[in-house]
C-alpha positions as CSV (number, residue, x, y, z in Angstrom):
1,M,69.3,138.2,130.1
2,K,66.0,139.2,129.6
3,E,65.4,141.1,126.2
4,I,65.0,144.7,126.4
5,V,63.7,147.3,124.3
6,V,63.5,151.1,124.1
7,I,60.7,153.1,122.8
8,I,61.6,156.8,122.2
9,P,58.5,159.4,120.8
10,A,60.4,162.0,119.0
11,Y,58.9,165.3,117.2
12,N,61.9,167.6,116.0
13,E,64.5,165.8,117.8
14,G,67.4,166.0,115.1
15,K,69.7,167.8,117.3
16,S,69.5,165.7,120.2
17,I,68.2,161.8,119.1
18,G,71.6,160.7,117.9
19,R,73.0,161.4,121.3
20,V,70.3,159.5,123.0
21,I,70.8,156.6,121.0
22,A,74.4,156.9,121.5
23,E,74.4,156.3,125.2
24,V,71.3,153.9,125.9
25,P,73.4,151.1,127.3
26,S,74.3,148.2,125.2
27,L,71.9,145.3,126.9
28,V,69.0,146.6,124.9
29,E,68.2,144.4,122.0
30,E,66.7,147.5,119.9
31,I,65.9,151.0,120.1
32,I,62.7,152.1,118.1
33,V,62.6,155.9,117.7
34,V,58.9,157.0,116.5
35,N,59.0,160.1,114.6
36,N,55.9,161.8,115.1
37,N,55.9,163.5,112.1
38,S,58.9,165.8,112.2
39,T,59.7,168.3,110.0
40,D,63.5,168.4,110.4
41,D,66.1,165.3,110.3
42,T,65.1,163.1,113.4
43,A,64.4,160.1,111.1
44,A,67.5,160.4,109.1
45,V,69.5,161.0,112.2
46,A,68.3,158.1,114.3
47,G,68.3,155.7,111.6
48,K,72.1,156.8,111.0
49,A,72.9,156.3,114.4
50,G,71.3,152.7,114.7
51,A,67.7,152.6,115.9
52,T,64.7,151.4,114.1
53,V,62.7,154.5,112.9
54,L,58.9,153.8,112.6
55,L,56.5,156.6,111.2
56,E,53.4,158.2,113.1
57,E,51.7,161.2,111.3
58,N,49.2,161.4,113.9
59,M,50.7,164.0,116.3
60,G,50.7,163.3,120.0
61,Y,53.0,161.7,122.5
62,G,50.4,158.6,123.0
63,Y,50.0,157.9,119.4
64,A,53.9,158.0,119.2
65,C,53.9,155.5,122.0
66,L,51.2,153.4,120.8
67,K,53.0,153.1,117.7
68,G,55.9,151.7,119.1
69,I,53.9,149.4,121.3
70,N,52.2,148.1,118.4
71,Y,55.4,147.5,116.3
72,V,56.8,145.2,119.3
73,S,53.7,143.1,119.8
74,G,53.6,142.3,115.9
75,K,56.9,140.6,116.1
76,S,57.7,136.8,116.4
77,K,59.7,137.3,119.8
78,T,58.4,139.7,122.1
79,P,60.5,141.5,124.8
80,S,60.5,140.8,128.4
81,I,60.9,144.8,129.2
82,V,60.1,147.5,127.6
83,V,61.5,150.9,128.6
84,F,60.2,154.7,127.1
85,M,62.3,157.8,127.4
86,D,62.2,161.1,125.5
87,G,64.5,161.9,123.0
88,D,65.5,165.3,123.9
89,Y,68.6,164.4,126.1
90,S,66.9,165.5,129.3
91,D,67.3,162.0,130.5
92,Y,70.5,160.2,131.1
93,P,69.9,157.3,129.2
94,E,73.0,155.5,130.8
95,D,70.4,155.5,134.1
96,L,68.2,152.4,132.1
97,H,70.5,149.8,134.3
98,K,68.7,151.5,137.8
99,V,65.3,151.9,136.0
100,I,65.4,148.3,134.8
101,K,66.8,146.7,138.1
102,P,63.7,146.2,140.1
103,I,62.2,144.4,137.7
104,L,65.1,142.2,136.8
105,D,65.4,141.5,140.5
106,G,61.8,140.4,140.3
107,E,60.6,143.0,143.1
108,V,57.9,144.9,140.9
109,D,56.7,144.8,137.1
110,F,56.8,148.8,136.6
111,V,58.9,151.6,137.4
112,V,59.2,155.1,137.2
113,G,62.4,157.2,137.1
114,A,61.5,159.8,139.4
115,R,63.2,163.1,139.0
116,T,64.2,164.4,142.0
117,S,65.4,167.6,143.2
118,A,68.5,166.5,144.5
119,L,69.7,164.7,141.0
120,R,68.2,167.5,138.5
121,E,69.9,170.1,137.0
122,K,68.8,173.6,138.1
123,G,66.2,174.6,135.4
124,A,65.7,171.1,134.0
125,M,62.0,171.7,134.5
126,T,59.8,174.5,134.5
127,P,57.8,176.1,137.2
128,Q,54.6,174.8,135.6
129,Q,55.9,171.6,135.1
130,R,56.8,170.9,139.1
131,F,53.4,172.3,139.7
132,G,51.8,169.9,137.3
133,N,53.9,167.2,138.9
134,G,53.0,167.9,142.3
135,L,49.5,168.7,141.9
136,A,48.7,165.5,139.8
137,T,50.8,163.1,142.6
138,F,49.1,165.1,145.2
139,L,45.5,164.1,144.1
140,M,47.0,160.5,143.3
141,R,48.1,159.7,146.7
142,M,44.5,161.4,148.0
143,I,42.6,159.4,145.7
144,Y,44.2,156.3,145.0
145,G,47.0,155.8,148.1
146,S,49.7,156.4,145.6
147,K,53.4,156.3,146.2
148,F,54.3,158.0,143.1
149,T,56.0,161.1,143.7
150,D,56.5,162.0,139.5
151,L,55.1,161.6,136.4
152,G,58.5,160.9,134.6
153,P,58.4,159.7,131.2
154,F,61.6,157.5,131.6
155,R,59.9,154.5,133.1
156,A,59.9,150.4,132.3
157,I,57.7,147.9,132.4
158,R,57.3,144.0,131.9
159,Y,56.1,143.7,128.3
160,E,53.2,141.3,129.5
161,T,52.1,144.2,131.9
162,L,52.2,146.5,129.4
163,M,50.0,144.9,127.3
164,D,47.6,144.1,130.3
165,L,46.6,147.8,130.5
166,N,45.1,148.4,127.2
167,M,46.8,152.1,126.7
168,E,44.8,154.5,124.8
169,D,45.7,157.6,125.5
170,K,46.9,159.7,122.3
171,T,48.3,162.9,123.8
172,Y,49.3,164.4,127.1
173,G,47.8,161.8,129.1
174,W,49.6,158.7,128.4
175,T,52.1,158.8,131.1
176,V,49.5,159.6,133.9
177,E,46.9,156.8,132.5
178,M,49.8,154.3,132.6
179,Q,50.4,155.0,136.3
180,L,46.4,155.2,137.2
181,K,46.1,151.8,135.7
182,V,49.0,150.0,137.5
183,L,47.1,151.4,140.9
184,K,43.8,150.4,139.6
185,K,44.7,146.9,138.8
186,K,47.2,146.9,141.8
187,I,50.6,146.1,140.0
188,A,53.5,146.3,141.8
189,Y,55.8,149.5,141.2
190,T,58.4,151.8,142.4
191,E,60.2,154.4,141.8
192,V,63.9,154.8,141.4
193,P,65.5,158.7,141.8
194,V,67.0,159.3,138.0
195,R,69.5,162.1,136.7
196,Y,67.6,164.9,134.6
197,K,69.0,167.8,132.7
198,K,68.1,170.8,130.6
199,R,66.8,169.3,127.2
200,I,68.2,170.5,123.9
201,G,65.4,172.8,122.2
202,I,62.4,173.7,123.5
203,S,59.6,171.6,124.8
204,K,56.3,171.4,122.7
205,V,54.0,170.6,125.7
206,S,56.0,172.6,129.0
207,G,57.5,175.0,126.7
208,T,53.9,176.7,125.5
209,I,51.2,177.8,126.9
210,K,49.0,176.0,124.8
211,G,50.5,172.6,125.4
212,T,50.7,173.5,129.2
213,I,46.9,173.9,129.5
214,F,46.1,171.1,127.3
215,A,48.6,168.9,129.7
216,G,47.2,170.0,132.4
217,I,43.6,169.4,131.6
218,K,44.3,165.9,130.2
219,I,46.2,164.6,133.4
220,L,43.6,166.1,135.5
221,G,40.9,164.4,133.2
222,W,42.3,161.0,134.0
223,I,42.6,161.3,137.4
224,F,39.2,161.8,138.2
225,K,37.8,159.7,135.5
226,Y,39.3,157.0,137.5
227,S,37.8,158.2,140.4
228,I,34.4,158.2,139.8
229,K,34.7,154.3,138.1
């Protein structure tokens, strides 16, 4: 079996992170929770649940993901597959089997768990999330010929492919940056439908006007940045 690690960025997810960790399939070698300067007990709960806990004091989803990647790349034995998921319990960790299967089967190097309407709990995605995803993926289809339908955070990628992407976004543009770089580098990818439910707590992005606006600006910025290169 290929070695698989999971990276979970987490900011004030003390009420949910333990449940997320408990439901990650046992085939995962290591669960890495990056505590993004939480003010609650996220770090303590994650550590008690058996995760490796890292601290990233710079606020931002991308900062947290990069911290996890730097940790993994510094190990004496690097993994074959890196999986990213959120710590708010909106994903179904047990769907990890579906997300990694196309990579294990040698079909692709990158997989996005697509939050399809048929498998998505009513109200799990806000109207602004649905609109933002729809607009971003529409533009990606028009400009890059993409087949992506979602910017879902639940995703898996070969370790070597991830390192080759040289990820750099520190905040809201992390997911779209990864997908755009996959398209530009012509890396084999696919989507698999995954279940999605209402998160525990309030989203730090779509749950606030400021977060929604900044996320939208960052995502569109990445899309148009690559269109003129």
